[in-house]
mmJSON file of the N, C-alpha and C atoms, coordinates in Angstrom:
{"data_MODEL":{"atom_site":{
"group_PDB":["ATOM","ATOM","ATOM","ATOM","ATOM","ATOM","ATOM","ATOM","ATOM","ATOM","ATOM","ATOM","ATOM","ATOM","ATOM","ATOM","ATOM","ATOM","ATOM","ATOM","ATOM","ATOM","ATOM","ATOM","ATOM","ATOM","ATOM","ATOM","ATOM","ATOM","ATOM","ATOM","ATOM","ATOM","ATOM","ATOM","ATOM","ATOM","ATOM","ATOM","ATOM","ATOM","ATOM","ATOM","ATOM","ATOM","ATOM","ATOM","ATOM","ATOM","ATOM","ATOM","ATOM","ATOM","ATOM","ATOM","ATOM","ATOM","ATOM","ATOM","ATOM","ATOM","ATOM","ATOM","ATOM","ATOM","ATOM","ATOM","ATOM","ATOM","ATOM","ATOM","ATOM","ATOM","ATOM","ATOM","ATOM","ATOM","ATOM","ATOM","ATOM","ATOM","ATOM","ATOM","ATOM","ATOM","ATOM","ATOM","ATOM","ATOM","ATOM","ATOM","ATOM","ATOM","ATOM","ATOM","ATOM","ATOM","ATOM","ATOM","ATOM","ATOM","ATOM","ATOM","ATOM","ATOM","ATOM","ATOM","ATOM","ATOM","ATOM","ATOM","ATOM","ATOM","ATOM","ATOM","ATOM","ATOM","ATOM","ATOM","ATOM","ATOM","ATOM","ATOM","ATOM","ATOM","ATOM","ATOM","ATOM"],
"id":[1,2,3,4,5,6,7,8,9,10,11,12,13,14,15,16,17,18,19,20,21,22,23,24,25,26,27,28,29,30,31,32,33,34,35,36,37,38,39,40,41,42,43,44,45,46,47,48,49,50,51,52,53,54,55,56,57,58,59,60,61,62,63,64,65,66,67,68,69,70,71,72,73,74,75,76,77,78,79,80,81,82,83,84,85,86,87,88,89,90,91,92,93,94,95,96,97,98,99,100,101,102,103,104,105,106,107,108,109,110,111,112,113,114,115,116,117,118,119,120,121,122,123,124,125,126,127,128,129],
"type_symbol":["N","C","C","N","C","C","N","C","C","N","C","C","N","C","C","N","C","C","N","C","C","N","C","C","N","C","C","N","C","C","N","C","C","N","C","C","N","C","C","N","C","C","N","C","C","N","C","C","N","C","C","N","C","C","N","C","C","N","C","C","N","C","C","N","C","C","N","C","C","N","C","C","N","C","C","N","C","C","N","C","C","N","C","C","N","C","C","N","C","C","N","C","C","N","C","C","N","C","C","N","C","C","N","C","C","N","C","C","N","C","C","N","C","C","N","C","C","N","C","C","N","C","C","N","C","C","N","C","C"],
"label_atom_id":["N","CA","C","N","CA","C","N","CA","C","N","CA","C","N","CA","C","N","CA","C","N","CA","C","N","CA","C","N","CA","C","N","CA","C","N","CA","C","N","CA","C","N","CA","C","N","CA","C","N","CA","C","N","CA","C","N","CA","C","N","CA","C","N","CA","C","N","CA","C","N","CA","C","N","CA","C","N","CA","C","N","CA","C","N","CA","C","N","CA","C","N","CA","C","N","CA","C","N","CA","C","N","CA","C","N","CA","C","N","CA","C","N","CA","C","N","CA","C","N","CA","C","N","CA","C","N","CA","C","N","CA","C","N","CA","C","N","CA","C","N","CA","C","N","CA","C","N","CA","C"],
"label_alt_id":[null,null,null,null,null,null,null,null,null,null,null,null,null,null,null,null,null,null,null,null,null,null,null,null,null,null,null,null,null,null,null,null,null,null,null,null,null,null,null,null,null,null,null,null,null,null,null,null,null,null,null,null,null,null,null,null,null,null,null,null,null,null,null,null,null,null,null,null,null,null,null,null,null,null,null,null,null,null,null,null,null,null,null,null,null,null,null,null,null,null,null,null,null,null,null,null,null,null,null,null,null,null,null,null,null,null,null,null,null,null,null,null,null,null,null,null,null,null,null,null,null,null,null,null,null,null,null,null,null],
"label_comp_id":["UNK","UNK","UNK","UNK","UNK","UNK","UNK","UNK","UNK","UNK","UNK","UNK","UNK","UNK","UNK","UNK","UNK","UNK","UNK","UNK","UNK","UNK","UNK","UNK","UNK","UNK","UNK","UNK","UNK","UNK","UNK","UNK","UNK","UNK","UNK","UNK","UNK","UNK","UNK","UNK","UNK","UNK","UNK","UNK","UNK","UNK","UNK","UNK","UNK","UNK","UNK","UNK","UNK","UNK","UNK","UNK","UNK","UNK","UNK","UNK","UNK","UNK","UNK","UNK","UNK","UNK","UNK","UNK","UNK","UNK","UNK","UNK","UNK","UNK","UNK","UNK","UNK","UNK","UNK","UNK","UNK","UNK","UNK","UNK","UNK","UNK","UNK","UNK","UNK","UNK","UNK","UNK","UNK","UNK","UNK","UNK","UNK","UNK","UNK","UNK","UNK","UNK","UNK","UNK","UNK","UNK","UNK","UNK","UNK","UNK","UNK","UNK","UNK","UNK","UNK","UNK","UNK","UNK","UNK","UNK","UNK","UNK","UNK","UNK","UNK","UNK","UNK","UNK","UNK"],
"label_asym_id":["A","A","A","A","A","A","A","A","A","A","A","A","A","A","A","A","A","A","A","A","A","A","A","A","A","A","A","A","A","A","A","A","A","A","A","A","A","A","A","A","A","A","A","A","A","A","A","A","A","A","A","A","A","A","A","A","A","A","A","A","A","A","A","A","A","A","A","A","A","A","A","A","A","A","A","A","A","A","A","A","A","A","A","A","A","A","A","A","A","A","A","A","A","A","A","A","A","A","A","A","A","A","A","A","A","A","A","A","A","A","A","A","A","A","A","A","A","A","A","A","A","A","A","A","A","A","A","A","A"],
"label_entity_id":["1","1","1","1","1","1","1","1","1","1","1","1","1","1","1","1","1","1","1","1","1","1","1","1","1","1","1","1","1","1","1","1","1","1","1","1","1","1","1","1","1","1","1","1","1","1","1","1","1","1","1","1","1","1","1","1","1","1","1","1","1","1","1","1","1","1","1","1","1","1","1","1","1","1","1","1","1","1","1","1","1","1","1","1","1","1","1","1","1","1","1","1","1","1","1","1","1","1","1","1","1","1","1","1","1","1","1","1","1","1","1","1","1","1","1","1","1","1","1","1","1","1","1","1","1","1","1","1","1"],
"label_seq_id":[1,1,1,2,2,2,3,3,3,4,4,4,5,5,5,6,6,6,7,7,7,8,8,8,9,9,9,10,10,10,11,11,11,12,12,12,13,13,13,14,14,14,15,15,15,16,16,16,17,17,17,18,18,18,19,19,19,20,20,20,21,21,21,22,22,22,23,23,23,24,24,24,25,25,25,26,26,26,27,27,27,28,28,28,29,29,29,30,30,30,31,31,31,32,32,32,33,33,33,34,34,34,35,35,35,36,36,36,37,37,37,38,38,38,39,39,39,40,40,40,41,41,41,42,42,42,43,43,43],
"pdbx_PDB_ins_code":[null,null,null,null,null,null,null,null,null,null,null,null,null,null,null,null,null,null,null,null,null,null,null,null,null,null,null,null,null,null,null,null,null,null,null,null,null,null,null,null,null,null,null,null,null,null,null,null,null,null,null,null,null,null,null,null,null,null,null,null,null,null,null,null,null,null,null,null,null,null,null,null,null,null,null,null,null,null,null,null,null,null,null,null,null,null,null,null,null,null,null,null,null,null,null,null,null,null,null,null,null,null,null,null,null,null,null,null,null,null,null,null,null,null,null,null,null,null,null,null,null,null,null,null,null,null,null,null,null],
"Cartn_x":[10.609,10.77,10.803,11.774,11.904,10.796,10.44,9.432,9.794,11.076,11.608,11.421,11.702,11.616,10.127,9.205,7.814,7.364,7.787,7.396,7.971,9.208,9.83,9.024,8.686,7.907,6.609,5.869,4.572,4.758,5.781,6.006,6.353,7.071,7.474,6.245,5.341,4.085,3.23,3.069,2.243,2.852,4.179,4.833,4.575,4.692,4.435,2.998,2.077,0.647,0.464,1.042,0.867,1.357,2.483,2.969,2.1,1.558,0.582,-0.603,-1.194,-2.422,-2.193,-1.069,-0.762,-0.551,0.077,0.312,-1.018,-1.908,-3.227,-4.063,-4.022,-4.78,-4.2,-2.885,-2.209,-2.675,-2.862,-3.323,-4.853,-5.434,-6.934,-7.439,-6.769,-7.135,-7.916,-9.175,-9.995,-9.785,-9.536,-9.255,-8.01,-7.042,-5.853,-6.1,-6.917,-7.263,-8.055,-8.98,-9.775,-8.849,-7.928,-6.963,-6.104,-5.61,-4.825,-5.601,-6.847,-7.72,-7.912,-8.267,-8.482,-7.208,-6.1,-4.77,-4.539,-4.862,-4.75,-5.564,-6.805,-7.693,-7.221,-6.762,-6.24,-5.011,-4.162,-2.925,-3.251],
"Cartn_y":[3.86,2.968,1.513,0.785,-0.653,-1.439,-2.598,-3.4,-3.895,-4.264,-4.702,-3.592,-2.377,-1.216,-1.061,-1.2,-1.071,-2.144,-3.369,-4.458,-4.223,-3.812,-3.539,-2.398,-1.378,-0.244,-0.779,-1.557,-2.066,-2.958,-3.82,-4.732,-3.904,-2.832,-1.938,-1.327,-0.802,-0.152,-1.138,-2.357,-3.404,-3.743,-3.904,-4.207,-3.116,-1.86,-0.715,-0.741,-1.022,-1.092,-2.164,-3.328,-4.495,-4.164,-3.51,-3.06,-2.099,-1.123,-0.206,-0.907,-1.815,-2.544,-3.404,-4.103,-5.009,-4.184,-3.008,-2.106,-1.566,-1.169,-0.686,-1.761,-2.987,-4.076,-4.383,-4.275,-4.562,-3.625,-2.362,-1.341,-1.169,-1.993,-1.91,-0.529,0.148,1.556,1.568,1.797,1.781,3.013,4.172,5.41,5.236,4.538,4.196,3.354,2.331,1.432,2.182,3.019,3.833,4.763,5.405,6.285,5.569,4.411,3.572,3.162,2.817,2.404,3.578,4.739,5.954,6.299,6.23,6.542,5.558,4.299,3.328,3.599,4.009,4.351,5.545,6.527,7.768,7.444,6.589,6.206,5.358],
"Cartn_z":[-19.416,-18.311,-18.756,-18.268,-18.619,-17.917,-18.482,-17.918,-16.497,-16.373,-15.075,-14.068,-14.397,-13.489,-13.051,-14.01,-13.777,-12.758,-12.925,-12.113,-10.652,-10.554,-9.278,-8.534,-9.305,-8.762,-8.154,-8.951,-8.501,-7.247,-7.263,-6.121,-4.909,-5.078,-3.959,-3.357,-4.205,-3.79,-3.02,-3.573,-2.956,-1.575,-1.496,-0.238,0.792,0.353,1.174,1.761,0.781,1.156,2.193,1.909,2.831,4.191,4.318,5.629,6.329,5.55,6.12,6.679,5.891,6.27,7.491,7.525,8.668,9.906,9.77,10.893,11.366,10.505,10.826,11.592,11.064,11.696,13.031,13.188,14.424,15.579,15.203,16.226,16.145,15.195,15.071,14.769,13.877,13.55,12.204,12.224,10.965,10.144,10.825,10.089,9.17,9.73,9.05,7.798,7.986,6.853,5.751,6.201,5.222,4.466,5.182,4.566,3.501,3.888,2.971,1.781,1.949,0.861,-0.133,0.428,-0.414,-1.126,-0.416,-1.043,-2.194,-2.031,-3.066,-4.296,-4.04,-5.126,-5.896,-5.162,-5.804,-6.61,-6.057,-6.75,-8.002],
"occupancy":[1.0,1.0,1.0,1.0,1.0,1.0,1.0,1.0,1.0,1.0,1.0,1.0,1.0,1.0,1.0,1.0,1.0,1.0,1.0,1.0,1.0,1.0,1.0,1.0,1.0,1.0,1.0,1.0,1.0,1.0,1.0,1.0,1.0,1.0,1.0,1.0,1.0,1.0,1.0,1.0,1.0,1.0,1.0,1.0,1.0,1.0,1.0,1.0,1.0,1.0,1.0,1.0,1.0,1.0,1.0,1.0,1.0,1.0,1.0,1.0,1.0,1.0,1.0,1.0,1.0,1.0,1.0,1.0,1.0,1.0,1.0,1.0,1.0,1.0,1.0,1.0,1.0,1.0,1.0,1.0,1.0,1.0,1.0,1.0,1.0,1.0,1.0,1.0,1.0,1.0,1.0,1.0,1.0,1.0,1.0,1.0,1.0,1.0,1.0,1.0,1.0,1.0,1.0,1.0,1.0,1.0,1.0,1.0,1.0,1.0,1.0,1.0,1.0,1.0,1.0,1.0,1.0,1.0,1.0,1.0,1.0,1.0,1.0,1.0,1.0,1.0,1.0,1.0,1.0],
"B_iso_or_equiv":[0.0,0.0,0.0,0.0,0.0,0.0,0.0,0.0,0.0,0.0,0.0,0.0,0.0,0.0,0.0,0.0,0.0,0.0,0.0,0.0,0.0,0.0,0.0,0.0,0.0,0.0,0.0,0.0,0.0,0.0,0.0,0.0,0.0,0.0,0.0,0.0,0.0,0.0,0.0,0.0,0.0,0.0,0.0,0.0,0.0,0.0,0.0,0.0,0.0,0.0,0.0,0.0,0.0,0.0,0.0,0.0,0.0,0.0,0.0,0.0,0.0,0.0,0.0,0.0,0.0,0.0,0.0,0.0,0.0,0.0,0.0,0.0,0.0,0.0,0.0,0.0,0.0,0.0,0.0,0.0,0.0,0.0,0.0,0.0,0.0,0.0,0.0,0.0,0.0,0.0,0.0,0.0,0.0,0.0,0.0,0.0,0.0,0.0,0.0,0.0,0.0,0.0,0.0,0.0,0.0,0.0,0.0,0.0,0.0,0.0,0.0,0.0,0.0,0.0,0.0,0.0,0.0,0.0,0.0,0.0,0.0,0.0,0.0,0.0,0.0,0.0,0.0,0.0,0.0],
"pdbx_formal_charge":[null,null,null,null,null,null,null,null,null,null,null,null,null,null,null,null,null,null,null,null,null,null,null,null,null,null,null,null,null,null,null,null,null,null,null,null,null,null,null,null,null,null,null,null,null,null,null,null,null,null,null,null,null,null,null,null,null,null,null,null,null,null,null,null,null,null,null,null,null,null,null,null,null,null,null,null,null,null,null,null,null,null,null,null,null,null,null,null,null,null,null,null,null,null,null,null,null,null,null,null,null,null,null,null,null,null,null,null,null,null,null,null,null,null,null,null,null,null,null,null,null,null,null,null,null,null,null,null,null],
"auth_seq_id":[1,1,1,2,2,2,3,3,3,4,4,4,5,5,5,6,6,6,7,7,7,8,8,8,9,9,9,10,10,10,11,11,11,12,12,12,13,13,13,14,14,14,15,15,15,16,16,16,17,17,17,18,18,18,19,19,19,20,20,20,21,21,21,22,22,22,23,23,23,24,24,24,25,25,25,26,26,26,27,27,27,28,28,28,29,29,29,30,30,30,31,31,31,32,32,32,33,33,33,34,34,34,35,35,35,36,36,36,37,37,37,38,38,38,39,39,39,40,40,40,41,41,41,42,42,42,43,43,43],
"auth_comp_id":["UNK","UNK","UNK","UNK","UNK","UNK","UNK","UNK","UNK","UNK","UNK","UNK","UNK","UNK","UNK","UNK","UNK","UNK","UNK","UNK","UNK","UNK","UNK","UNK","UNK","UNK","UNK","UNK","UNK","UNK","UNK","UNK","UNK","UNK","UNK","UNK","UNK","UNK","UNK","UNK","UNK","UNK","UNK","UNK","UNK","UNK","UNK","UNK","UNK","UNK","UNK","UNK","UNK","UNK","UNK","UNK","UNK","UNK","UNK","UNK","UNK","UNK","UNK","UNK","UNK","UNK","UNK","UNK","UNK","UNK","UNK","UNK","UNK","UNK","UNK","UNK","UNK","UNK","UNK","UNK","UNK","UNK","UNK","UNK","UNK","UNK","UNK","UNK","UNK","UNK","UNK","UNK","UNK","UNK","UNK","UNK","UNK","UNK","UNK","UNK","UNK","UNK","UNK","UNK","UNK","UNK","UNK","UNK","UNK","UNK","UNK","UNK","UNK","UNK","UNK","UNK","UNK","UNK","UNK","UNK","UNK","UNK","UNK","UNK","UNK","UNK","UNK","UNK","UNK"],
"auth_asym_id":["A","A","A","A","A","A","A","A","A","A","A","A","A","A","A","A","A","A","A","A","A","A","A","A","A","A","A","A","A","A","A","A","A","A","A","A","A","A","A","A","A","A","A","A","A","A","A","A","A","A","A","A","A","A","A","A","A","A","A","A","A","A","A","A","A","A","A","A","A","A","A","A","A","A","A","A","A","A","A","A","A","A","A","A","A","A","A","A","A","A","A","A","A","A","A","A","A","A","A","A","A","A","A","A","A","A","A","A","A","A","A","A","A","A","A","A","A","A","A","A","A","A","A","A","A","A","A","A","A"],
"auth_atom_id":["N","CA","C","N","CA","C","N","CA","C","N","CA","C","N","CA","C","N","CA","C","N","CA","C","N","CA","C","N","CA","C","N","CA","C","N","CA","C","N","CA","C","N","CA","C","N","CA","C","N","CA","C","N","CA","C","N","CA","C","N","CA","C","N","CA","C","N","CA","C","N","CA","C","N","CA","C","N","CA","C","N","CA","C","N","CA","C","N","CA","C","N","CA","C","N","CA","C","N","CA","C","N","CA","C","N","CA","C","N","CA","C","N","CA","C","N","CA","C","N","CA","C","N","CA","C","N","CA","C","N","CA","C","N","CA","C","N","CA","C","N","CA","C","N","CA","C","N","CA","C"],
"pdbx_PDB_model_num":[1,1,1,1,1,1,1,1,1,1,1,1,1,1,1,1,1,1,1,1,1,1,1,1,1,1,1,1,1,1,1,1,1,1,1,1,1,1,1,1,1,1,1,1,1,1,1,1,1,1,1,1,1,1,1,1,1,1,1,1,1,1,1,1,1,1,1,1,1,1,1,1,1,1,1,1,1,1,1,1,1,1,1,1,1,1,1,1,1,1,1,1,1,1,1,1,1,1,1,1,1,1,1,1,1,1,1,1,1,1,1,1,1,1,1,1,1,1,1,1,1,1,1,1,1,1,1,1,1]
}}}
């Protein structure tokens, strides 16, 4: 894997996470946040 590809992959994952978290906060769903956090730790 190229370095550029790795950076793009990481940026994509962070962006995905950010969208998940903002969506969770918007609906004020803590289960959603906990799930996202656990998913992040596992990943």
